[in-house]
Every structure is written in structure tokens, then in C-alpha cells.
C-alpha positions as CSV (number, residue, x, y, z in Angstrom):
1,X,62.4,-48.8,237.6
2,X,64.8,-46.7,239.6
3,X,63.8,-43.3,241.0
4,X,64.6,-40.3,238.9
5,X,68.1,-38.7,239.4
6,X,66.5,-35.6,240.9
7,X,64.5,-37.6,243.4
8,X,67.6,-39.7,244.4
9,X,69.7,-36.6,244.8
10,X,66.9,-34.9,246.9
11,X,66.6,-38.0,249.2
12,X,70.3,-38.4,249.6
13,X,69.6,-41.3,252.1
14,X,68.5,-38.8,254.8
15,X,66.3,-41.0,257.0
16,X,64.0,-38.1,257.9
17,X,63.1,-37.8,254.2
18,X,62.1,-41.4,253.8
19,X,58.3,-41.0,254.1
20,X,58.3,-38.2,251.5
21,X,60.7,-40.1,249.3
22,X,58.4,-43.1,249.3
23,X,55.4,-40.9,248.4
24,X,57.3,-39.1,245.6
25,X,58.7,-42.3,244.2
26,X,55.3,-44.0,244.1
27,X,53.9,-40.9,242.4
28,X,56.7,-41.2,239.8
29,X,56.0,-44.9,239.2
30,X,52.3,-44.3,238.8
31,X,52.7,-41.4,236.5
32,X,55.5,-42.4,234.2
33,X,55.7,-46.2,234.5
34,X,52.1,-47.4,234.7
35,X,52.4,-49.8,231.8
36,X,55.7,-51.2,233.0
37,X,54.2,-51.7,236.5
38,X,51.3,-53.7,235.0
39,X,53.8,-55.8,233.0
40,X,55.9,-56.4,236.2
41,X,52.8,-57.4,238.1
42,X,52.0,-60.0,235.4
43,X,55.5,-61.3,235.7
44,X,55.3,-61.5,239.5
45,X,52.1,-63.5,239.2
46,X,53.7,-66.1,236.9
47,X,57.1,-66.6,238.6
48,X,59.3,-65.5,241.5
49,X,60.9,-62.1,241.1
50,X,64.1,-60.9,242.7
51,X,64.7,-57.2,243.5
52,X,68.3,-56.1,243.4
53,X,69.5,-52.8,244.9
54,X,72.8,-51.1,245.6
55,X,71.7,-49.0,248.6
56,X,73.5,-49.7,251.9
57,X,70.3,-49.2,253.9
58,X,68.4,-52.5,253.7
59,X,65.3,-51.0,255.3
60,X,64.9,-47.8,253.3
61,X,65.6,-48.2,249.6
62,X,63.7,-47.9,246.3
63,X,63.5,-51.7,245.8
64,X,61.3,-51.9,248.9
65,X,59.0,-49.1,247.7
66,X,58.6,-50.9,244.3
67,X,57.9,-54.2,246.0
68,X,55.3,-52.7,248.3
69,X,53.6,-51.0,245.4
70,X,53.4,-54.2,243.5
71,X,52.2,-56.2,246.4
72,X,49.4,-53.7,247.2
73,X,48.2,-53.7,243.6
74,X,48.3,-57.5,243.5
75,X,46.3,-57.8,246.7
76,X,43.6,-55.5,245.2
77,X,43.1,-57.8,242.2
């Protein structure tokens, strides 16, 4: 569920790009990974899920964007 290589390269961990990165990554997830997101939501509802990431920045990384997307969809159910 990682961001596309192009998006990762564009972001390049530049803090000022974080809001736009979040928007673009969510857009990618919704467009290309909708079915996988639904499956992951079902998994999250059945058992605890751990998100692993390699970014040095613990407050701005793709795992947090994915987590927030899943939580927002779960809360709407």
C-alpha cells in the first residue's frame, strides 16, 4: 500500500509538501486500491493491525496517511 514511486520522489520528505502529499496519496489509494482498502478495513475490524514504515519522520509518513484513511472510513460505517 505504499505511495507510487513518482509520488515518493516528488514528496522527498520536504515538510512543506506534506499536506499535498497526504492529499495525493489518499487520491492514489482511493483510485487504484479501493478493493484492497475495503479488505484491509475488514481485517482491521476483526483483529489488531500493525503498520510498519521505514521513514525517519514519525509524524509525517505514508503509514499515518493510510491509518487515517482507514479510521475515517471505519468511523463512517
